[in-house]
C-alpha positions as CSV (number, residue, x, y, z in Angstrom):
1,M,-4.6,42.8,35.3
2,T,-2.0,41.5,32.7
3,E,1.0,39.8,34.5
4,I,4.2,40.6,33.2
5,M,6.8,37.7,32.8
6,D,10.3,38.2,33.9
7,D,13.4,37.3,32.1
8,R,14.5,34.6,34.4
9,P,15.8,31.4,32.4
10,I,13.6,28.3,32.4
11,P,15.5,25.5,34.1
12,E,16.3,22.8,31.8
13,I,15.7,19.2,32.9
14,P,18.2,16.8,31.3
15,I,16.5,13.9,29.5
16,P,18.8,10.7,29.3
17,S,19.4,9.6,25.8
18,Q,18.5,6.1,26.8
19,L,14.9,7.2,27.6
20,I,14.6,8.9,24.3
21,V,15.9,5.8,22.4
22,S,13.6,3.5,24.4
23,L,10.5,5.8,23.6
24,A,11.3,5.9,19.9
25,A,11.9,2.1,19.5
26,G,8.2,1.2,20.0
27,P,6.9,3.2,17.1
28,L,9.7,2.3,14.9
29,V,9.1,-1.4,15.4
30,L,5.4,-1.1,14.7
31,G,6.1,1.0,11.6
32,L,8.2,-1.8,10.3
33,R,5.7,-4.5,11.1
34,G,3.1,-2.5,9.4
35,L,5.3,-1.9,6.4
36,D,5.9,-5.7,6.2
37,G,2.1,-6.4,6.4
38,A,1.4,-3.8,3.7
39,T,4.1,-5.4,1.4
40,Q,2.7,-8.8,1.8
41,L,-0.9,-7.6,1.1
42,L,0.3,-5.8,-2.1
43,Q,2.0,-8.8,-3.3
44,E,-1.1,-11.0,-2.7
45,I,-3.2,-8.4,-4.6
46,G,-0.7,-8.8,-7.4
47,R,-0.9,-12.5,-7.6
48,A,-4.6,-12.4,-7.6
49,S,-4.7,-9.8,-10.4
50,E,-2.4,-12.1,-12.5
51,E,-5.0,-14.8,-12.2
52,V,-7.8,-12.7,-13.7
53,F,-5.6,-11.8,-16.7
54,R,-4.1,-15.3,-17.1
55,G,-6.5,-16.5,-20.1
56,D,-7.6,-19.9,-18.9
57,R,-10.6,-18.6,-17.3
58,L,-11.7,-16.1,-20.2
59,P,-14.5,-17.2,-22.4
60,V,-13.8,-18.6,-25.9
61,L,-14.8,-16.0,-28.5
62,N,-15.9,-17.4,-31.8
63,V,-14.7,-15.0,-34.4
64,T,-14.6,-15.6,-38.0
65,P,-11.6,-14.3,-39.9
66,A,-12.3,-10.8,-41.7
67,D,-11.4,-12.1,-45.2
68,A,-13.9,-15.0,-45.1
69,S,-17.1,-14.4,-47.2
70,P,-20.5,-14.7,-45.7
71,P,-22.4,-18.1,-46.3
72,A,-24.5,-18.1,-49.5
73,D,-28.2,-18.4,-49.1
74,D,-29.7,-21.3,-51.3
75,E,-33.3,-20.8,-52.2
């Protein structure tokens, strides 16, 4: 059958604050290292994209001015 829980208080176990700080330090340090790595990666991507749009590697387009008349055909 169903067991009924009585209203006795659950004993609390004191957790030292040094234990909490030491357990939280690891993920915090790993998060900061990951953030630093992501920042460096994004900076490298930005530098690479600047090289693409720089202009010295783009092809030269031979465009005639719009007001120039077409060459005449001599026959």
